N, C-alpha and C positions, 0 to 999 in steps of 0.2 A: 462794484457788484450791487445789484438792486433786488430787493424783495418786495413784492406787492402782496399786501395782506387785506383780504376782504373781511370786514367786521372790525370797526374801530372801538369797540366797547372795552370793558375792563379786562377780559381775557385776551383780546387782541393786543392791547397796549401792555398789559402787565405780565404776560406770559410769553406768547409767541413773538410779539414784536420785540420784547426785551432780548430774547435769546438770539433772534436774527440780527439785532443791533450789535450784540456782543460778538457775533460771528463776522462782523465787519460789513454788513449790508446797509446801504441806504434804504430807508423804509418809505413805502408809499401806502398809506392807509386808504382804503376804498370803502365807502359806506353810503347809505341812502339817507342817513340822518344829517340833514343840512346844517342845523345849528352846531352839532358835534364836530362835523368836518370843518366848519368855519373856525371853531375854537382851536382845533388842532393846527389848522393852517396858519393861525395867527401866533402860535407859540413857537418858541425856540427850543424848548425842552420840557420834559415832564419827569417826575420821579416815580420809581417803583419801590414801595416801602414794604419790606418783610417784617410783619408785626408779630410780636411775641416777647419772651423774656429778654432776648437780645435783639432789639430792633435795629435793622440795617436798611440802607437805602442805596439805590443805584439811579443814575440819571441817563435818560435816553435822549439823544440828539440826532440831527441829520435825517429828518423825516419831512414828507409833504403829505397832502391829503386831497382826495378827489371825491366829490359828491357825484356818484354815478347816475343818480336820478336827474341831475341837472346838466351833467357833462359826460354822457356815456362815451363819447369819442375819446376823451382823455383817459378813461379807464381802459378802453380797448387798447389804446396806444401804450399804456403802461404795461399791460400784460404782454404785448407784442415784443417789448424790449427787455423784459425782466429775466433774471437768472432763476428766481424762485417765486412761485405763487402759492400762497397759503390762505386758509380761511378759518374763521371761528364764528360762524353765523347761526349755527343750529341746523340739524339735519333737514328740517322742513324747508329751509331757505336755500338749500343747495341748488334746487331747480331754477331759482331766480337769478343766481349769479352765473350759472353755467353758460347762458348765451353770450354774456360779456367775455368770458374766458374763451369760448369757442371762436368769437370774432377776433380776439387777440391772437389766437393760434393761427387763424386763417390768414392774417396779414403779416405774420412773423416772417422775417427774412430767412431764407434757406441757408444763409451763411452763418447764422447763429446756432450755437449748440442747443439741444433740446432743453426747454425750460422744465424745472422740477415743480410738479404740482402735488400739493399735499393738503388734504382736508383734515383740520385739527379739531374734530368734533367728538362729542361724547357719545359715539355710536360705533357699532361694528361695521367695518368695511366702508367707512364714509367716503374715502377717495374713490373706491370702486363705484359707489353710488353717483358721485360727482362726474366721474368718467362717463357713466351711462347717460347722464343728462347732457353732457357736452356732445357726445356722439349723436344724440337725438337732435340737438340744435344744428349740428353740422350736416345732417342728412347724408346725401350721396357722397359728400367729400370726406366723410368721417375717417376712413382708414388712412388716407394720405395725410390729413391735417393732424390727427392724433399722434402721428409719428414725430411731430415737432415738440412733444412733451414726454416727460418721464413721470409716471403716476405711481405714487407710493402711499400705502396706508400707514396710519400712525395711531398711537395710543397716547393720550395726554392726561395729565393729572396735576391739578393745582386748585386748591380751594381759594376762591376770590369772593369774599362776602359782599353783600349789598352795601353800597356806599353812595355818597353825594355825587349825582350825575354831573353836577356843574364843575367838578374838580377833575382836571386831567390827571393829577397824581393818582396812582392806584395802590391800594393796600392789599397785600396778598399774604398767604401763609408762607413760611420759609421753605417748606418742602415742595418739590416739583419733580415730575418725570415726563420726558418726551421720548417715547420709543418709536423708531421708524424702521419699517421692513427694508432690509438691505438688498433683497433679490432684484428688484427692478433696476438697480444701478449697475449691475454687472461688474461689481468689484470697484467701481469708481464713485463712492458715496461722497456727497457734498460735505464741506467742512462746516459743521455746526457743533461747536464744542459742548454746548449745553444739552445736546440730544445724544442718544445712543442708538446704534443701528443693530438690529437683531435679525437672524435668518428667518425666524418664524414669529409673526406678531401675535397670533391667536392666544398663546399662553399669557402674554402680558396684558392683552385686552381683558381676558377673563379674570386674571388675577386682580386687576383694578376694579372691574365691574363687581366681582363677587366679594371683594374685601372692602375697598373704599366706598363704592357706591352703595353696596348692601348695608355696610355698617352705618354710613351716614343717614340713609333712609330709615334704618331700624331705630337709630337714636332719635330721629325726628318723630317717628310714630309712637314709640314708647314714651318719649319725652313729652309729647303732646298729651298723652293720656295721664301723665304724672303732673301736668300743669306747668312744665318748664317752658320758659320763653325762648331760650337759646340752646344750641347743641351742647355747649360746655356746661350749662346749668343742668341739662338732662344727665350728662355723664357724671355729675356729682351726686346723683340720686342712686344709691346702691342697687336698687332693683332694676333700674334702667341700664346701668352699666353691665350688670350681670346678664341681662337679656341680650344686649348687644354682643357681649363676649361669647355667649352661647351660639348666636347666629354665626359669628365669624369662625368659631371652632368647627362648625359643620361645613362651612364653605371651604375652609382651609383643608379639611380632610379630602374633599373632592378635588381641589387643585393639586394636591400632592399626588393623588391617585391618577388623575387624568393627564397631567402635564409633566410629572416627574420632578417638580420642584423639591429640593431637599427640605425635609421637615423643619430643620433649624432655620433655613432661609425664609420659609413661609411664616414660621413663628415670629421672626424678627420683623417681617413685613406687616404682619397683623398687629404687632405691638406698636409699630410706628404709626399705623392708621389710628389706633385707639388713642395714642398720645396726641395726634393731630386734632382729634375731635375735642380734646380737653383744653385747647388753646383759648383762654378767655379773651384775648385781644381780638379774635375774629368776631365774637358776638353774633354768630350766625343764627338767625331765627329758625325755630323748628317749623314755622309755617312756610317759610321760603324753601327750606330743604325738602319738606314733605309734599310740596305742591305737585299737582298732576299725579295723584295716586293711581288712577286707572292705567296710565302708561307704566308706572313703576311696578304695578302688580300684574303686568301682562306676561305672556308666555316666555318670551325670550329676554326678559329683563332681569334685574339684580336679585330677585327672590325666587321666581319660578324657574329660571334656567338652572341654577345650582340645585334647587329642590328636586327637579326632574332628574338631574344627573345622579343625585344620591339615591333617589327611588329606583332608578335603573340598576343601581349596584346592590339593591336590597337593603338600603339604609334609610330608616325613617327620619325625615328632616324635621324633627320636633320643634326645634328652636325657630327655624325659618317659618314654619306654619304659624307659630305664635306671632312672628313679625307680620305675616300676612293678615292675621286677625287684627293686629294693631293698625295696619294700613287701612283696612276696611272701616275702622272706627275714626279715621282722620276726617274731622268735620270742621271745615274752615269756610266761612261764608263767602269770602272774596276769591276763592279758587274754584273756577267753573267745573273742573273735573271732580273736585270734592263734592260739590253740590249735586252733580249728575250721579255720582256713586251713591250718595245717601238717598237720592230719589229712587234709584234702581233697587236698593236694599229694602225700601219701603213699598215697592211695587208688588204686583201679584206674581211676578216671575218666580219660578222655583229655585231652590238653592242650586241645583244642577245647571239651570239655565244661566244663572249669574256666574257660576264658575266658567262656563263655556264662553260667555260674552266678555267678561272682564279678563279672565286668565287664559283663555284659549285652550283649556284642558277639557276634553270630552270623555263621555262614558267609555269605560274600558281601559283607560290609561291608569297607571298605578296611583297617581295622585288625585284622581277624580273624586273618589269617595272621601278621602281625608279633607280635601278642600271644601267639599260640600258640607262636611261637618263643621268646619271653621265658619263658613257663611251662616249656617244654622245657629251656631252659638252666638255670633255677632247680632243676628236678627232677634234672638231671644233676649238680648240685653245683658 
């Protein structure tokens, strides 16, 4: 069995690649980073090290690597013969790998079973998005060729801190979750022991986005204001921890109401997330976690999406609005979005215009006025 994975970075090697290796697949890493691909191709193995109080490591073997920018035909051929194709490249890069996958499907033998295609990105419906780009690349042949694949959305969760890019070994947190929607497989799901298959993925995606991503970003923004350098350092500041906990109590309330998670189950999930943030071995910088504040403060992201859901239920998202205020104050010179946000806050734009531009919330919506008040408070210093 062979699994082709686009994106040979730390997530690809330390999370998805590891689980596919443990499922018995030979791995083919595909990337446009020539030096990284050369390094992988020259290696016989690499380690995935779960760091924390009880450090553990696993060894991955049986892999090859392809530089798709230098040998596109090899990448196409790999897709054409694969059992599984996955990616962890970032949502904005999906459109660039889609033509390669499309060509691989186009030349795939009709005698082979459909290849499983799964985008393992930190985004809602990432596989659907990839499917659309592949269909676009196929043009008039789309319907027939897409039948050679089974496309399933996934939700992925593992914190992989920044580390030395020259080292193939990957340091990760011990916790991980890979949820895959079972519907597309019509009862015949692939064997990936490290993943779990669920009938409906949306609850798991939102639970992760509203708990892990929201809590992580909240800790970065509140921690930044408190002068903390890392996430775990921020969590040791009582005021920061209390603010993060308050955010997650609000998002948990929505998750229980919207998706029917048992309160005790969500409480345990929330506490696990808080414990993950306190892992000092990760040493994850608040500047890294908080980067791209304009994206993270946008309408369908980790703060505004649950805040809007609570507002629709008539519940004031007080703690989330405080986190939005902290995010607006995130001022890091080497993050282009942070710079652009600070320039916008210093501009002549009205508070309401900023809310509309950054958060996608317009006049008449329940949160429009409260968010404008938050912006006004931030601008007043």
